[in-house]
TILUM-999249 format. One record per residue: x, y, z of N, C-alpha, C in turn. Coordinates in steps of 0.05 Angstrom, whole numbers, plus 5000, padded with zeros to 4 digits. Example, Ala and Ser with C-alpha at 12.3 -4.5 7.8 and 13.67 -1.06 7.14 Angstrom:
BEGIN
526448865156524649105156526449345156/525749555142527349795143525850015157/
# end
This chain:
BEGIN
527743824723527043804695527344144684/527044354698527444624692530344674684/532044534702534944584696536044464676/534744244666535744074646534544144617/531744244619530244284597529244584593/530744784609529645024606529445154578/532045094561532545214534530345104514/528744894526526544824505523744914511/523245024536520645124545519645344524/521045544516519645734497518445574472/519545354468518245224444515844954452/515444964479513644744485510744814471/509644654462506744634452504544724474/505044714498503444794520504644994534/506345184527507645394540505745574552/503745624536501645834548500245704571/499045484568497845334587499445304613/501945244610503745234634503745474647/504645674633504645944644502546034664/499645974648497346054661497045904692/497945594688497745494712499745524733/501545634722504045694743502845944758/501946154741501146414748498346374774/496746184765494546134777495346014807/496945824805497745724828499445894848/500646064837501846294851500046444865/497946564853496146704864494446574885/493646374878492246174903494046134928/496346074919498345984945498946194959/498746444946500046674963497046844975/495146884961492847034974490546904972/490046604976488246454978486746404954/484846194950483146104930481146284919/480246454938477846634928478546954926/481646974925482047294918481547384889/482247234873481747304845479047374840/477347134850474047174843473047414858/473747474882473347674898473847974885/476447984874476648244861475248264837/475148044820473248044794470448184804/469648004824466748104835466548414837/468448504859468348764864468748954841/470348904823471149134802470049054771/468848834770467948734745470548724724/472548664731474848614708475348334703/476848294689477948004675479847904695/479247614702481447514718484347534706/484847564682487647584672488847864683/486848024683487848284690488948274723/487448124740487948114769490647964769/490847724754493047554753495647774742/495647914723497648074713498648274735/496348424749497048604767498548444793/497448224801498648074823501548014815/502447944789505047864785506748114783/505648304775507348564779507448644813/505448654826505448694854507548554865/507648234862509148064878512248134869/512648214842515648274839516648534849/514948764843515548964852516049034889/514748864902514848824929516648644943/517848494925520348304931518348094954/516148054947514647904963515947574963/516347494943517247214944519647164962/521747334966523847304983522847305009/521047535014519747565041518647295053/516847245037515046975043516746775052/518946715031520946515038522646555062/523246795070525046815093523246765116/521046855115518446785140518146455142/517646355124517446065121519445895133/521845995129524945885142524945925164/523346075180524046155206523845905228/525445905248525345655267525745795292/523945685311524345725339522546015339/520146055322518546285328515846175329/514346305351511546215353509946235328/508446045320506046035300504346285292/503646395316502346685313504046865306/506646915312508147085308509047055275/509346805266509946765235507646815224/504846785229502746855211502947145217/502647275232503447585234505147685209/507447565208509447625190508347575163/507547355157506147305131504047465125/502247535143499947705135500947975124/503548075141504348315133505548335104/506548105092506948095065505048105048/502647895057500247855041499048145039/498748325058497348545055498548775038/501148795041502648925015502048844987/502548594983501448484956498848524949/497248504965494048514961493648774954/495249004966494649334962496249384936/498549274933499449324911498449234884/497148994886495648864863492849034858/491649124875489349274877490149534859/492449674867493249894854494049884827/495649674818496049604791494049534773/491749484788488949454772487449744768/488249904787486650164783488350324769/491050354769492950514752494850344738/493350214717494850014698496950214685/499750134691501750334681502250194651/503250414630504250354603506650194602/507250054582509649914579509549624580/511349454575511549194576512149114606/511948844615511848774639513948864652/516348764640519348804649519749124657/518949264641519449564650517749634669/515249544668513449664695514449554721/515649284719516449174745519049304754/520949344731523749474742523549734753/521649894742521150154751519950134782/517850014782516649964812518149844834/519949634823521849564842524149714854/525049864834527150044841526150284866/523650374858522450554874522050414902/521250194901520150084927522849994944/524849874931527549864947528750124955/528150394942529250614955527650704974/525050684974523750744995523850585020/524550325018524750165039527350265055/529150305040531450415053531450685067/529950875060529051135064527551165086/525050995088523051015105523651015134/525450855145525850855176526651105184/527951305166528451575181526551785179/524451695163522551935151520151895170/518352165171516252095185516052255216/514052295228514252395256515952235277/516552355297517452175317515651975330/513052035327511251835340511351625316/511251695295511051435274513851275271/516051385273518551255281518751105301/517651215325517251065353515050815347/513650875335511350635332512850395313/513950505294515650295274517750135299/519050265308521250115326520149935348/517750015358516649865376515149625365/514549595339513649375331516449205324/518549335311520549145311521849035333/521749205356522849115379521348835391/518348895387516948655397517548395384/517648415357518748185338520948055349/522948225349525848155354526147985383/524548105402524147965426522647705427/521347655405519747405403521547215378/523847325377525847125367525947195329/524947375320524647455292527447615290/528947515269531447675259530947945255/532848105263532548395260531148525233/532448415207531748465181529148415174/528248185190525248065179523348285199/524548285222522848515241522448805229/524648885219524549175208522649175183/523248985169521248995137518648985144/517448775169514548785176514049085183/515549205204514649475215514149685194/515449625171514549845149512449705131/511449525133509449425114507149595110/505849735131503149855128504350125110/506350235113507250485096508250385070/509250155064509750025037507550035024/505349995032503049985019502350235001/504250485011503250744997505550784973/506950574972509450614958509250664929/507150484914506150514887505450834881/503950924900502851234898504951404900/507051364918509551514921511351544897/511751324884513251264861512251434834/509451394837507851504813507951844821/507551894841507752224848510352334845/512752144849515552284843515952264812/514952094797514652124770513552334760/511452384766509552614760510252874762/511452904784512653164794515953204789/517253014789519953024781521353064804/520553034830521753044859522752794866/524752814888525952544897523952414912/524052124913522452014927522052044958/524552124969524652224998522752434996/522952624984521452894990518352824989/517452634969514952504962514152404992/515552224997514952105025514152325044/516352515051515652705073513152815069/512052905039509853025042507352855047/507652585039505752395047505352385074/507352385091507052355116506052635134/507152825116505953105131502953095130/502153075106499253145100497752905117/498752715123497252505133497252565166/499352765174499452775204497653015203/497853275187496553515191493953545188/492853295171489853315162488753045180/490252945194488952695210488452485192/489352425168489052245150490252015161/491852025177493251735192490751655212/489851785228487551695241485151615225/484651765206482051655190482851385177/484951345169485751065158485850875172/486950885206486550725225483750635233/482150815229479450785239478150615217/478650675191477950485168478750205172/481250165178482949875182481149745206/480249855226478849715247476049685245/474849805222472149695221471749445208/469249305217469149025209466649035193/466948915168464548885150462848645157/460348655157458548405167457148285143/457648415118456348295092458348395069/458148215048459348295027459248525017/456348665014456748965005457549145026/457549095051458949265068462149275060/463149005055466048975052467249115026/465249135011465749244985465149534987/463849675004463749925010466250055023/466949845044469149885060471649935042/471849765023474249735008474450024991/471650084980471850304963472750534979/471750615002472550815019475850845029/476350605033479550595040481350675012/480350594990481450654967481550974962/479051104965478651364968480651524985/480751415007482551565028485651555016/486351295011489151234996489451464974/487351474955487851654932487951924939/486352034961485952284971488952374983/490752204993493052255005494652304980/494452174960496052204933495652414925/493352504919492852764909493453014919/492952974948493953214969497053234962/498453024965501253084960501953184934/501153034916501853164889501353444882/498753504894497853804888499554004904/500453904928502054094945504954114932/505853904921508553934908508654064884/505654054867505654164844505654464844/504254584867503854814873506355004883/508054824892510854974904513154834893/513754844866515954744855518754884865/520554724877523054864887522854894914/520654854925520454864957521254634971/521754674995522054395007519654255019/519554005026516953835031515353965053/516754065074515354235096514554525084/515854655070514654885061512454875040/512654655023510254575006507654495020/507754375037505854295058504154545073/506154675085505154945097504055095076/504755125055503955325036500655195028/501054995021498754845010495854895032/496954825060494554815080493855115081/495955305079495255585087493355715065/493655575038491755675018488855545018/488455365037486055245044485255265071/485855415085485555435112482855415122/480455525109477755495108477055205110/477655045089477454745083478354595100/480654665108482054475131480954525160/479854775162478454805190476154645192/474654645168471954525170472354215170/474254105160475253825164476353745192/477753945201478453935230475553905252/474254055246471454115260469653855259/469753725236468153475231469253275244/471753215238473752995253472853015282/473553255296472853255325470353155331/468253245312465353145322465152865319/466252795297466152465288467652335310/469952425324470952225346469752265371/468252475378466552485398463952275401/463352195374460952015375461751745382/464451715391465051425400466451265376/466251015372467250875347466150975322/467651085306465951225279465450955264/462950985247462250785231462850875200/461950715183463050735154461351015144/459051055151457751285142459151565149/460051565173461551795186464051815171/465651615166468551605153468151605125/466351565113465751625081465351915082/463552085101463452345093466452495100/467452375121470452515129471852495101/472552285089474052235065473052435041/469852475039468852615019470152955029/470253015052470553305064473953315058/475453105063478253135056478753195025/477553005008477653054978477253304969/474853484986474453704982476353944983/478553834998480854065001482654074978/483153884963484053884937483154044917/480654054916479554274895479654584903/
# end
C-alpha cells in the first residue's frame, strides 16, 4: 500500500492520526507499553514530548537497524538474543531521556542529522579509546558473544552500548567547546577513571529499587552522575584551550586538589561500608559535583 500510494499520504485526511498511531506503536513495540506513562509520571512532561524525544533517539542511535539485525539472528540462544536486544533498548531509553532533558533547538531532521553523525563517528572511534582495562572489558564482552554464535559486528556494537549512552553528552560538549569528538571522549573517560566516576556509576547500575519512589530517586541520582561527568569534561576543556586531553584533565585535577582528595577519602570510606546504598551514593555524587564549582 505504501509503495503504491506513498505520493498520496501527505494529502490523506487522517495523516495526523496515522502518524500518531505509527509513533505510538513504535514506542510500545520498542520500550514497552508503560514506558511513556512512566516517563510522564517521573518528569511531569507531555506524552508528545516523550514520543518526540524517542523518535530522535531511535534515529540518532541507529536502533532500528540494530534491532532488526538481532531479531534476524539464527542459531543463537534466546538469553543471548535477549541480552543484545536489552543493550539496544538501554541506549534508546538513555538517549530519549537525554533529549527530554536537553531539548535541542531546530527542526527534527536537523537535530537527528547532527546527533546521528556524532554517534556514528564515536562508534568508529570508541574501540581504541579509554584505559587498557576498559578496552579489555569491551573485548571480553565481544569475545563472549562471538563464542555464543553472535556475528562479530553485532557483538562489537553491543560491547559499546554502555559507553554510547554518553554519546549525546559527548556530542554536545564537542559542539560547545569546538574540540574534536575523539578528544572529548578521551576527557570523558579520563575524568571517569581519575575520579572513580566509573565505579560510582557501576554501583548505581547494580542498585535495585523496591518501590516506585526509590526507582525515581535512583534514576535522578544516575542522571546527576551522568550530568556531572559532562560538566567535569566540559570545564576541563574550557579551562585548557589548545591543550591535549591528558593535559587538560591533569591541570583540572591539579587546580582542585583539595576537593578531589576529599572525594577520594569519601569514596574509600563508602566502599568499606560494603555494598553502598542510595543514600551514600547520592552523597558521593554531590561531592563529585562540588569539584566543578
